[in-house]
C-alpha positions as CSV (number, residue, x, y, z in Angstrom):
1,X,180.0,64.5,81.7
2,X,178.7,66.7,83.9
3,X,179.1,68.6,87.3
4,X,175.6,70.3,88.7
5,X,174.6,71.9,91.9
6,X,172.2,70.4,94.4
7,X,170.4,71.2,97.0
8,X,172.9,69.2,99.4
9,X,176.2,69.9,97.4
10,X,177.4,69.1,94.2
11,X,176.6,66.0,92.0
12,X,178.9,64.1,89.5
13,X,176.9,62.4,86.7
14,X,179.5,60.5,84.8
15,X,179.4,58.0,82.0
16,X,183.4,57.0,81.5
17,X,183.1,54.7,78.5
18,X,180.6,56.9,76.7
19,X,177.0,56.2,75.6
20,X,176.1,52.5,76.2
21,X,178.7,52.5,78.9
22,X,178.0,52.2,83.0
23,X,176.8,55.7,84.4
24,X,177.9,56.6,87.8
25,X,176.5,59.6,89.9
26,X,177.9,61.1,93.3
27,X,177.5,63.8,95.6
28,X,179.8,66.0,97.4
29,X,179.8,68.5,99.8
30,X,182.0,71.1,97.2
31,X,182.5,71.4,93.8
32,X,186.3,70.8,94.2
33,X,186.0,67.3,95.3
34,X,183.2,66.9,92.8
35,X,186.1,67.5,89.8
36,X,188.5,65.8,92.2
37,X,186.4,62.6,91.6
38,X,185.3,63.1,87.8
39,X,189.2,63.7,86.9
40,X,189.8,60.1,88.8
41,X,187.5,58.3,87.3
42,X,188.4,59.9,83.6
43,X,192.1,59.1,84.3
44,X,191.2,55.2,85.4
45,X,189.3,54.7,82.2
46,X,191.3,56.2,79.9
47,X,194.4,54.2,81.3
48,X,192.2,51.1,80.5
49,X,192.2,50.1,84.5
50,X,188.5,50.7,84.2
51,X,186.8,52.5,87.9
52,X,184.1,50.2,90.3
53,X,182.9,52.1,92.8
54,X,183.9,50.7,96.0
55,X,181.2,48.7,97.9
56,X,179.6,49.8,100.5
57,X,180.9,48.7,104.0
58,X,178.2,46.5,105.8
59,X,179.9,45.2,108.8
60,X,178.4,45.9,112.2
61,X,179.8,47.4,115.2
62,X,180.5,44.3,117.0
63,X,182.7,42.9,113.8
64,X,184.7,46.3,114.4
65,X,184.9,45.1,117.8
66,X,186.6,41.6,117.1
67,X,189.1,42.7,114.6
68,X,189.9,45.5,117.2
69,X,190.6,42.9,119.9
70,X,192.4,40.7,117.2
71,X,194.6,43.7,115.8
72,X,195.3,45.4,119.1
73,X,192.6,44.7,122.1
74,X,194.7,41.9,123.1
75,X,197.9,43.1,123.8
76,X,196.2,45.4,126.9
77,X,197.1,44.5,130.5
78,X,193.0,44.1,130.9
79,X,192.0,42.9,127.7
80,X,189.3,40.4,128.6
81,X,187.3,43.0,130.9
82,X,187.8,45.5,128.4
83,X,186.3,43.2,125.1
84,X,183.6,42.1,127.4
85,X,182.9,45.8,128.1
86,X,182.7,46.6,124.4
87,X,180.1,43.8,123.4
88,X,177.8,44.8,126.0
89,X,178.2,48.3,125.2
90,X,177.8,47.1,121.5
91,X,174.4,45.1,122.5
92,X,173.0,47.9,124.5
93,X,172.8,50.1,121.2
94,X,171.6,47.4,119.1
95,X,174.7,46.2,117.0
96,X,174.1,49.1,114.5
97,X,175.6,48.9,111.0
98,X,179.3,50.5,112.0
99,X,179.0,53.0,108.8
100,X,175.7,54.1,109.8
101,X,176.3,54.8,114.0
102,X,176.3,58.3,114.7
103,X,177.0,60.8,117.2
104,X,173.4,61.3,117.8
105,X,172.7,57.6,118.3
106,X,175.5,57.7,121.2
107,X,173.8,60.6,122.6
108,X,170.6,58.9,122.8
109,X,172.0,55.7,124.1
110,X,174.0,57.9,127.1
111,X,171.0,59.8,128.1
112,X,169.2,56.3,128.9
113,X,172.7,54.7,130.3
114,X,172.8,57.4,132.9
115,X,169.4,56.5,134.3
116,X,170.9,53.1,135.5
117,X,175.0,53.8,136.0
118,X,176.9,56.5,137.1
119,X,178.3,59.3,135.0
120,X,182.0,57.6,135.1
121,X,181.0,54.4,133.8
122,X,179.7,56.0,130.6
123,X,183.1,57.8,130.1
124,X,184.5,54.6,130.0
125,X,182.4,53.0,128.0
126,X,182.8,56.1,125.6
127,X,186.8,56.1,125.7
128,X,186.3,52.2,125.2
129,X,184.3,52.8,122.1
130,X,186.1,55.5,120.7
131,X,189.1,53.7,120.8
132,X,188.1,50.7,118.7
133,X,187.6,53.4,115.8
134,X,191.2,55.1,116.6
135,X,193.0,52.2,116.5
136,X,191.1,50.8,113.0
137,X,191.9,54.4,111.6
138,X,195.2,53.9,112.9
139,X,195.7,50.4,111.2
140,X,194.1,52.1,108.1
141,X,191.5,49.6,108.2
142,X,188.8,52.3,108.7
143,X,188.1,54.8,106.4
144,X,184.6,56.5,107.4
145,X,185.7,58.9,110.7
146,X,185.3,58.6,113.9
147,X,181.7,59.2,115.4
148,X,183.2,59.8,118.8
149,X,186.1,62.0,118.2
150,X,184.3,65.4,119.0
151,X,182.0,64.1,121.8
152,X,183.1,65.5,125.1
153,X,183.0,63.1,127.9
154,X,180.5,64.0,130.7
155,X,181.7,65.8,133.9
156,X,182.1,63.6,136.6
157,X,182.4,65.5,140.0
158,X,185.6,64.0,142.2
159,X,184.3,61.4,144.4
160,X,186.3,61.7,148.7
161,X,189.0,60.1,149.0
162,X,188.9,58.3,151.9
163,X,192.0,57.4,153.9
164,X,192.7,56.1,157.6
165,X,194.0,58.2,160.4
166,X,196.8,57.1,162.9
167,X,194.3,55.6,165.2
168,X,192.4,53.7,162.8
169,X,195.8,52.3,161.4
170,X,196.8,51.3,164.5
171,X,193.7,49.3,165.0
172,X,192.8,47.5,161.7
173,X,196.8,46.4,161.9
174,X,196.4,45.2,165.6
175,X,193.0,43.0,164.5
176,X,195.2,41.4,161.0
177,X,197.8,40.4,163.3
178,X,195.6,39.0,165.6
179,X,194.5,36.2,162.9
180,X,195.7,32.7,162.3
181,X,196.8,33.6,158.9
182,X,198.8,36.7,158.8
183,X,198.6,37.3,154.9
184,X,195.9,39.4,154.9
185,X,198.4,41.4,157.5
186,X,201.6,41.7,155.4
187,X,199.3,42.6,152.5
188,X,197.8,45.0,154.0
189,X,201.2,46.5,155.8
190,X,202.8,46.4,152.1
191,X,200.0,48.6,151.0
192,X,200.8,51.1,154.0
193,X,204.4,51.3,153.6
194,X,204.5,51.4,149.5
195,X,201.5,52.9,148.4
196,X,200.7,49.5,146.3
197,X,197.6,48.4,145.0
198,X,195.8,45.6,146.6
199,X,196.6,43.4,143.6
200,X,200.1,44.6,143.2
201,X,201.0,43.7,147.0
202,X,198.8,40.5,146.6
203,X,200.4,39.2,144.1
204,X,204.3,39.7,145.4
205,X,206.7,37.1,144.6
206,X,209.2,36.0,146.7
207,X,211.9,36.7,144.0
208,X,210.7,40.0,143.9
209,X,212.1,41.0,147.5
210,X,215.2,42.0,148.0
211,X,217.4,43.1,151.4
212,X,215.4,46.8,151.7
213,X,212.9,47.0,148.9
214,X,210.2,45.2,146.7
215,X,209.6,45.2,142.7
216,X,205.9,45.1,142.0
217,X,205.9,43.7,138.2
218,X,202.1,43.1,137.9
219,X,201.1,46.7,137.4
220,X,198.4,48.6,136.3
221,X,200.5,50.6,133.4
222,X,202.6,47.4,132.7
223,X,205.7,49.1,133.9
224,X,207.9,47.5,137.3
225,X,207.7,49.5,140.5
226,X,210.6,49.1,142.8
227,X,210.0,50.8,146.3
228,X,212.5,50.6,149.4
229,X,210.7,49.2,152.5
230,X,212.2,49.2,156.0
231,X,214.9,46.7,156.6
232,X,212.4,44.6,159.5
233,X,209.5,44.2,156.8
234,X,212.2,43.0,154.1
235,X,213.9,40.2,156.3
236,X,210.1,39.0,157.5
237,X,208.8,38.9,153.7
238,X,211.9,36.8,152.4
239,X,211.3,34.0,155.5
240,X,208.1,33.5,153.9
241,X,209.0,32.2,150.8
242,X,211.9,33.1,148.4
243,X,210.2,31.9,144.9
244,X,206.7,31.9,144.1
245,X,203.9,33.9,145.5
246,X,203.9,35.0,148.8
247,X,200.1,35.6,150.1
248,X,196.5,33.8,149.3
249,X,193.7,35.9,148.1
250,X,193.2,37.8,151.3
251,X,189.9,40.2,150.0
252,X,187.7,38.9,151.9
253,X,189.3,39.0,155.1
254,X,190.5,42.5,154.7
255,X,186.6,43.5,154.1
256,X,185.5,41.1,157.1
257,X,188.3,43.3,159.4
258,X,186.9,46.7,158.3
259,X,183.8,45.5,159.3
260,X,184.9,44.3,162.3
261,X,186.8,47.2,162.9
262,X,184.0,49.2,162.6
263,X,186.2,51.5,159.8
264,X,183.6,53.3,157.7
265,X,184.7,53.4,154.1
266,X,183.0,55.0,151.0
267,X,181.7,52.6,148.4
268,X,184.2,51.4,146.0
269,X,187.1,52.0,148.1
270,X,188.0,49.1,150.5
271,X,191.5,48.2,149.7
272,X,191.8,51.4,147.4
273,X,191.8,53.4,150.7
274,X,194.8,52.0,151.9
275,X,196.6,53.4,148.5
276,X,195.0,56.9,149.5
277,X,196.3,56.4,153.2
278,X,199.8,56.0,151.8
279,X,200.0,59.3,149.8
280,X,197.7,61.2,152.2
281,X,199.9,60.5,155.5
282,X,203.0,61.3,152.7
283,X,202.3,64.8,151.7
284,X,201.2,65.7,155.3
285,X,204.5,64.7,156.5
286,X,206.7,67.0,154.1
287,X,206.6,64.3,151.0
288,X,207.6,66.1,147.8
289,X,204.8,65.6,145.0
290,X,207.1,64.0,142.1
291,X,208.5,61.3,144.4
292,X,204.9,60.7,145.3
293,X,204.1,60.0,141.9
294,X,207.2,57.9,141.2
295,X,206.6,55.7,143.9
296,X,202.2,55.4,143.0
297,X,203.6,54.8,139.5
298,X,201.4,57.5,137.8
299,X,202.0,58.1,134.2
300,X,200.3,61.8,134.6
301,X,201.2,63.9,137.6
302,X,197.7,65.3,137.1
303,X,196.6,61.9,139.0
304,X,199.2,62.4,141.8
305,X,198.3,66.2,142.2
306,X,194.7,65.3,143.9
307,X,197.0,65.0,147.2
308,X,199.0,68.1,147.2
309,X,196.2,69.8,149.3
310,X,197.6,67.3,151.9
311,X,201.1,69.1,152.0
312,X,201.4,71.0,155.6
313,X,202.6,74.6,153.6
314,X,199.8,73.7,150.2
315,X,198.6,77.4,148.6
316,X,200.4,79.5,151.9
317,X,201.7,81.5,149.0
318,X,197.7,83.1,148.8
319,X,198.4,84.4,152.2
320,X,202.0,86.0,151.2
321,X,201.4,87.4,147.9
322,X,197.6,88.3,147.8
323,X,197.2,91.8,146.9
324,X,196.4,93.3,150.7
325,X,199.6,91.1,152.3
326,X,201.5,94.6,151.7
327,X,198.9,96.9,152.9
328,X,197.9,98.0,156.8
329,X,194.2,98.5,157.0
330,X,192.5,100.6,159.4
């Protein structure tokens, strides 16, 4: 048996059973690791158990994704969308052997990908793939480290959050109220009254409408959220149906309404502008940021803080407590 220094670390050259028996060579970064390996093999052979080196893991990245989906992904709310995104990412990466996939591989993919999509999209792909390795490690089904664990996400500039002013709200609601089918009108009312996401309001069920509040069950976080609403709105909703979905799908109707009324919204913020409108007006009217967090269902206050600057007294302490506030200057 021997441990010798090499250019890249330390190599164990071991023949546990003596002359004529199988010989093993393995390299390590440190001498301590080499010694531990030598001792482990010697003890296994001495006890009669024998030693067989672990087989090399030849599974491809796609196999890890499918195993992740079976063991964990199916429990996620957006499981189908997530695994679909992962499959596309793996395909674009060339579906390499998972064990050989490296940080450099991802860096090169990311550089090319940024020519096609926005940084936020690449960050989502990064986060999803990183989670595959992390979850496999947590379950004890992957022992080769996470190649994306120490890689930073791309810096993304905050997008402008569009919200409607008072005149635009009145104009939009007047248009929607005049349509033969008033589903889109009530969905919009709910979004503006409770800060709900469009999908939450659109899929509201009759049994989740109380005399003065509504409960959103199919939320993004998976947690139910109950929000008070005006009595007259609750009464109108309860008249429509007591059991089952209250509204038909009305996204296209809303898009047409925005176009017909001439309201301009940033790309990708069509219905979400209603949620921004609720939050922005809530803070401008003196609402509490912690209450807003609970209403919107944000798990982190960081998300809600995007609306803090709408508060009437936002950062007024900068005027009262700056170093010149107590000085009289000529």
